[in-house]
N, C-alpha and C positions, 0 to 999 in steps of 0.2 A: 142748416140743411145737411143731410147726410149724403156724401158722395163716395164713389168707389172709382178705382183706376185699374188699368192693366199694366203689364210690364213695359209697354212702350212709353208710358208716362214716367215710370221709374228711370228708364234709360235717359229720357230727355232731361230729367231732373239731375242726374249724375253728370251729364256731359255738358260742360259750359259752352262747348262749340256747337251744340245742337240748336237748330233754329227755334225750337220750342222750349229751350231751357228756362228762359225767364218765366213764361206762362206756367210751366210745370212747377217751378219754385214757388210762385205765388199760390198755386193751387194746393200744394202740399203744406205750405206754412199756414194758409188761411183755414183750410178745412180738415187737415189731418185725416185724409181719406182712408176708407177701408180698401184693403187689397187682399185678394184671394191668395192663400199660401202658395199655390202653384205659380203665381206670377213672380214670386221671389226666385224660384228655380229657373224660370224663363229668363229673368234678368241676369242671373248668374251665368246661364248658358251663353247669352249674348255677349256678356263682358269677357268671358274666358274663351269663347269659340272662334274669335277672329272675324266674325261677320261685320264688325265695325271698322275693319282695316287695321285694327290693332288687337292685341290679345293681352288681357291682364292675367296675372297668375291667380290661382285659386285663393291664395292668401290676400292679395290685393282686392279681389272682388268681395271676399268675406269681410274685410275691413270696411269697405264702402257700404256694404249692407248694414253692418253693425253700427257704424258711426253716422252714416248719412241717411239711410233709408228707414231703419227700424224706429228711430226717434220721431219720424215724421209721418208715420202711417199707423193704422190699426189693422191687425191681421185677423182675417176670418177664414174659416174653412167649412167644408161640407162634411157632415158625419157620414158613416157608412151607408145609412139608409138614404140620405139626401143625394149622395153620389150615385147610388144605383138608380134612384128615381130619375135623376138627370140623364143618365145613360139610356134608360128605357125611353125617355121622352125624346131623345135625340133623333130617332128615326122619324117621328112625326114632324119634327122641325126641319128635316132634311140635313141634319148634321152628320158628317162622316169624317173619318180620318182626323187630322190635326185640328179641325174646327171644334172638336170636343173641348179643347182647352178654353177657347173663347166662350163656348156655351157654359162651361163650368164657372168661368169668371162672372157671367151674367147671373147664374143661379146663386152664387155667393153674394153678389150685390143685392139681389132680390131678397135673400135671407136677412140681410141687415137693414132692409127697407130703404136702400139708397134711392134718392130722387133722381140722381144723375150719375152716369157712368162716363168717364173720360178715357179716350184712347186717341192714338194717332192713326189707327187703322179702322176708321169709322165704317167703311163699306162691309168689312168682315162681320162686324157686330150688327149692323142694320139688317143683314140677310138672315140672322137667326133671332132677331128681337121678337118678343111676343107680348101680348097685353099683360100688364102687371110688372113687366121689367122696368128698370129705371130708364129714363130718357137718355139716349146716346148722344154724346157731345164730342166733337173734335176739339182737341186742345188748341 
């Protein structure tokens, strides 16, 4: 089964202290999910920005990405046309502001024909889900 994840799953996977760490580890090891390229930047931002009550250096976060994330995921992205189509569709879906990133994650998951999309922020994704998108699951 093809699955996709967002940055919240990547963070749970990296942090052994996270309540969802074990489930995220199993998910990444079992499915090697797809992740939209933007999710990697979001995870980097979370790791280096202090939101987690600690702040990694850019080098530490980069090392984690290279050594722990990249071997366990498949990266996908939207090309220019797909990105613009998603942006144009966002108004119809009620997507504004920062919600565009979640919407782009769903579009990228749809592109790879993922059956499931895993996140720890399920309500954000359910609000913008549309027919044909992968089923949304909370980790």
